[in-house]
C-alpha positions in Angstrom: 13.4 28.8 -53.7 16.8 28.0 -55.1 19.4 30.7 -55.7 17.4 33.4 -54.1 18.8 35.9 -51.6 17.4 36.7 -48.2 13.6 36.4 -48.6 11.9 39.7 -49.0 9.2 40.8 -46.6 10.5 39.1 -43.5 9.4 40.7 -40.3 10.2 40.5 -36.6 12.8 37.9 -35.7 12.7 36.5 -39.2 13.8 39.6 -41.1 17.0 41.1 -42.1 17.2 42.8 -38.7 16.7 39.4 -37.1 19.6 38.0 -39.1 21.8 40.7 -37.7 20.5 40.2 -34.2 21.0 36.4 -34.4 24.5 36.7 -35.6 25.4 39.4 -33.2 23.9 37.5 -30.3 25.7 34.4 -31.3 29.0 36.2 -31.2 28.3 38.3 -28.1 26.9 35.5 -26.0 29.7 33.1 -27.0 31.9 35.5 -25.0 29.5 35.6 -22.1 28.8 31.9 -21.7 31.7 29.4 -21.8 31.5 27.3 -25.0 32.1 23.6 -24.9 35.0 22.9 -27.3 35.4 19.9 -29.5 37.9 18.2 -27.2 39.8 18.5 -24.0 39.6 17.1 -20.6 38.3 19.6 -18.0 37.0 16.9 -15.8 34.4 18.0 -13.3 35.1 15.1 -11.0 31.6 13.7 -11.2 32.3 10.1 -11.8 31.9 7.5 -9.2 30.9 3.8 -8.6 27.4 3.1 -9.7 24.6 1.8 -7.5 22.8 -1.5 -8.1 20.9 -1.6 -11.4 23.1 1.1 -12.9 22.7 2.5 -16.4 25.6 0.4 -17.5 23.6 -2.7 -16.8 20.7 -1.2 -18.8 22.9 -0.6 -21.8 24.3 -4.1 -21.6 20.8 -5.5 -21.4 20.1 -4.0 -24.8 17.7 -1.4 -26.1 15.2 -1.8 -28.9 13.1 0.7 -30.8 10.0 -0.5 -29.0 11.7 0.0 -25.6 12.8 3.5 -26.7 9.1 4.4 -27.1 8.8 4.0 -23.3 11.9 5.9 -22.1 10.6 6.1 -18.5 11.4 2.4 -18.3 15.0 3.0 -19.3 16.0 4.9 -16.2 16.4 4.4 -12.5 13.8 4.9 -9.8 13.8 8.2 -8.0 15.7 8.8 -4.8 16.5 11.9 -2.7 19.7 10.3 -1.3 23.2 11.6 -1.8 25.8 9.4 -3.5 29.4 9.8 -4.7 28.5 11.9 -7.7 26.4 14.3 -5.7 28.9 14.5 -2.9 31.7 15.4 -5.4 29.5 18.3 -6.6 28.8 19.4 -3.1 32.4 19.3 -2.1 33.5 21.8 -4.7 35.0 24.8 -2.9 34.0 28.4 -3.0 32.7 29.8 -6.2 33.2 26.4 -7.9 30.5 24.9 -5.7 28.0 24.9 -8.6 26.2 22.4 -10.8 27.9 22.5 -14.2 25.3 22.1 -16.9 25.5 22.1 -20.7 22.6 24.1 -22.2 21.6 25.9 -25.4 21.7 29.7 -25.5 20.0 30.2 -28.8 16.8 28.1 -28.6 13.9 30.5 -28.3 11.8 29.8 -25.2 14.0 26.8 -24.3 17.4 28.2 -23.5 18.1 31.7 -24.8 18.8 35.3 -23.9 16.1 37.8 -24.6 17.6 40.3 -27.1 15.5 43.0 -25.5 17.0 42.6 -22.1 20.5 43.9 -22.9 23.9 42.3 -23.1 23.8 40.9 -19.5 20.5 39.2 -19.9 20.3 36.0 -18.0 19.6 32.7 -19.7 15.9 31.8 -19.6 13.4 29.3 -21.0 11.8 25.9 -20.2 15.1 24.0 -20.0 16.7 26.7 -17.8 13.8 26.6 -15.3 14.4 22.9 -14.9 18.2 23.4 -14.4 17.5 25.9 -11.6 15.1 23.5 -9.9 17.7 20.7 -10.0 20.4 23.1 -8.6 18.1 24.2 -5.8 17.4 20.6 -4.8 21.1 19.5 -4.8 22.8 22.6 -3.6 20.0 24.6 -1.9 20.4 27.5 -4.3 18.6 27.7 -7.7 21.4 30.0 -9.0 24.3 27.7 -8.0 24.8 26.8 -11.7 27.6 27.2 -14.1 26.1 27.2 -17.6 28.1 26.1 -20.5 27.0 26.7 -24.1 27.2 23.4 -25.9 26.6 22.7 -29.6 24.2 20.0 -30.6 27.0 17.6 -31.7 29.0 18.1 -28.5 26.3 17.1 -26.0 27.5 13.5 -25.5 31.3 14.2 -25.7 30.9 16.9 -23.0 29.3 14.4 -20.7 31.7 11.6 -21.4 34.7 13.8 -20.9 33.4 15.1 -17.6 33.2 18.7 -18.8 29.7 19.0 -17.5 27.7 17.2 -14.8 24.6 17.0 -17.1 23.1 18.3 -20.3 19.7 19.9 -20.3 19.2 20.8 -23.9 16.2 19.4 -25.6 18.0 16.1 -25.9 16.0 13.1 -27.1 16.3 9.8 -25.3 17.1 7.0 -27.8 18.8 3.6 -27.9 22.0 4.9 -29.5 22.5 7.6 -26.9 21.7 5.2 -24.0 24.8 3.3 -25.0 26.9 6.4 -24.2 25.1 8.3 -21.4 22.5 7.8 -18.8 19.2 9.6 -19.0 16.7 10.8 -16.5 13.0 10.0 -16.9 11.5 12.0 -19.8 10.4 15.5 -19.0 8.9 16.5 -22.4 7.2 14.8 -25.3 7.6 16.0 -28.9 8.2 14.6 -32.4 10.1 15.5 -35.6 8.4 18.0 -38.0 9.2 19.9 -41.1 9.6 23.6 -41.1 9.4 25.5 -44.3 8.3 28.9 -45.8 4.6 29.5 -45.8 4.9 30.0 -49.6 6.6 26.6 -50.1 4.8 23.7 -51.8 6.3 21.4 -49.2 3.4 19.8 -47.2 5.3 17.7 -44.7 7.3 14.5 -44.4 6.2 13.1 -47.7 6.9 13.2 -51.4 6.9 17.0 -51.5 10.4 16.8 -50.1 11.7 15.4 -53.4 14.7 17.4 -54.6 14.4 19.7 -51.7 17.4 20.8 -49.6 16.8 19.9 -46.0 18.9 21.2 -43.1 19.5 19.3 -39.8 21.9 19.6 -36.9 24.9 17.3 -36.7 24.3 14.6 -34.1 20.6 15.3 -33.9 17.8 12.8 -33.9 16.4 14.6 -37.0 19.5 13.9 -39.0 19.6 10.2 -38.0 15.9 9.8 -38.8 16.2 11.3 -42.2 19.3 9.3 -43.1 17.6 6.1 -42.0 14.4 7.2 -43.7 16.2 7.3 -47.1 17.7 3.9 -46.5 14.3 2.4 -45.7 12.4 4.2 -48.4 10.3 6.3 -46.0 11.9 9.4 -47.4 12.3 10.1 -51.1 15.8 9.4 -52.3 16.1 12.7 -54.1 15.8 14.7 -50.9 19.2 16.5 -50.3 20.4 15.9 -46.8 23.9 17.3 -47.3 23.4 20.5 -45.2 24.2 19.9 -41.5 25.1 22.5 -38.9 26.6 22.4 -35.4 23.6 24.2 -33.8 20.0 23.7 -34.8 19.3 27.5 -34.9 21.8 27.7 -37.8 19.3 25.8 -39.9 16.7 28.6 -39.5 19.4 31.1 -40.7 20.2 28.9 -43.7 16.4 28.8 -44.5 16.1 32.6 -44.2 19.1 33.0 -46.5 17.6 30.7 -49.1 20.4 28.2 -48.8 18.0 25.3 -47.9 14.3 24.7 -48.6 13.3 23.1 -45.3 14.4 22.3 -41.8 13.6 19.2 -39.9 13.8 19.3 -36.1 11.7 18.6 -33.0 8.3 20.1 -33.4 8.7 21.9 -30.0 11.7 23.7 -31.3 10.3 24.3 -34.8 7.2 25.9 -33.2 9.4 28.4 -31.4 11.3 29.1 -34.6 8.0 29.7 -36.4 7.2 32.2 -33.7 10.5 34.0 -34.4 9.9 34.2 -38.1 6.3 34.8 -39.2 7.1 33.8 -42.8 7.7 30.1 -42.0 5.4 27.4 -40.6 5.2 23.8 -39.5 4.3 21.5 -42.4 2.4 18.4 -41.7 2.1 16.5 -38.5 4.9 15.1 -36.4 6.2 11.9 -37.9 7.9 10.5 -34.8 7.3 10.4 -31.1 10.2 11.4 -28.9 11.0 12.4 -25.4 13.5 14.8 -23.9 15.6 13.7 -20.9 18.4 15.1 -18.7 21.6 13.4 -19.8 24.4 12.4 -17.4 27.4 10.1 -17.1 26.6 6.4 -17.3 28.1 5.7 -13.9 26.4 8.6 -12.1 23.5 6.5 -10.8 22.9 8.6 -7.7 22.7 11.8 -9.8 20.2 10.1 -12.2 18.1 9.0 -9.3 18.2 12.4 -7.7 17.2 14.1 -10.9 14.3 11.7 -11.3 13.1 12.6 -7.8 13.3 16.3 -8.8 11.2 15.5 -11.8 8.6 13.7 -9.7 8.3 16.8 -7.4 8.5 19.2 -10.3 5.5 17.6 -12.0 3.5 17.6 -8.8 4.2 21.2 -8.1 1.3 22.8 -10.1 2.1 26.3 -8.8 5.8 26.6 -9.6 6.7 23.4 -11.4 6.4 21.9 -14.9 3.0 23.2 -15.8 3.9 26.7 -14.7 7.0 26.7 -16.7 5.1 25.4 -19.7 2.6 28.2 -19.4 5.3 30.8 -19.1 7.4 29.7 -22.1 5.6 27.3 -24.4 1.9 27.8 -24.3 2.2 30.7 -26.8 3.7 28.4 -29.4 2.5 24.9 -28.5 -1.0 25.7 -27.2 -2.5 26.4 -23.8 -3.2 22.7 -23.1 0.1 21.0 -22.1 -1.3 17.4 -22.2 0.1 16.6 -25.7 3.6 17.6 -24.4 3.4 15.8 -21.1 5.7 12.7 -20.8 4.8 9.6 -18.9 4.4 10.3 -15.2 8.0 10.2 -13.8 6.9 8.1 -10.8 5.8 5.3 -13.1 9.1 3.3 -13.5 9.3 -0.3 -14.3 12.8 -0.6 -12.7 12.9 -0.4 -8.9 15.8 0.3 -6.5 
């Protein structure tokens, strides 16, 4: 594994051609879709006084690992009512009257541009479907969205700085993040998994990772889990965690170049990457249980409640909602039965208005 060049025999997305495509797309689409920088103000004017039982109170009440296993209990009950945050969005004038959303543009089947659709291909994927649904509910137009490409490590700063109204980007709900942002109810269930070449002796999150170079994205749950795993002894101390990248897809490129031996990320994303590159595969079972949520400002309680109401309706809409989107984008990589990926029913909240 070590010291080798680009693995021979790669086909499809995973080959040398794929490397060129990925790099070209990254450069091209960075020009097409605004990229969230590392700093700056750029306020979207979405802050406002919170409602009763706001997310600030939830954070102050504390969050434990056990509570994080039930993220549907760490949010606000759904409501279709407008509030100060939503009114600020609706009051934007002219072409600026759009929902500003931080997304990924390089996660296959989640938020990406089909390389076969040309330079002007629209963003598509499971997360993008949800964004259009939210925009339709709030602004009456599913296309009233300004997408902003956002690196993994800039998701929370972009929300806190007011550069986006929300982030819909395979973002795991956890206690640390609940101290910085507010989350919707969970909309997808996944878990951390190991991705490695099929020819590798790595078998999963176990002793086979000894002396192996593992890539994770900066600010990701995967990185935090591995670092904490070494401290607690769950992960062998000789595993090399020094390779971190701004965007998770960069790990797949590093793996293809032979610069790392394995990637750890959400199983849902890893499955899509395995579909891109037929020479890699998931190793072992998921070793965590995690849930994706829509992230928003901590004081945007009316927006949180509205998104939660959208999620209730989205899950109940079997023809054009969650299940239809799963079938369109994820069934090919995660299996036709969506039950293992379904989060707790959004309507089942312990916290009431």
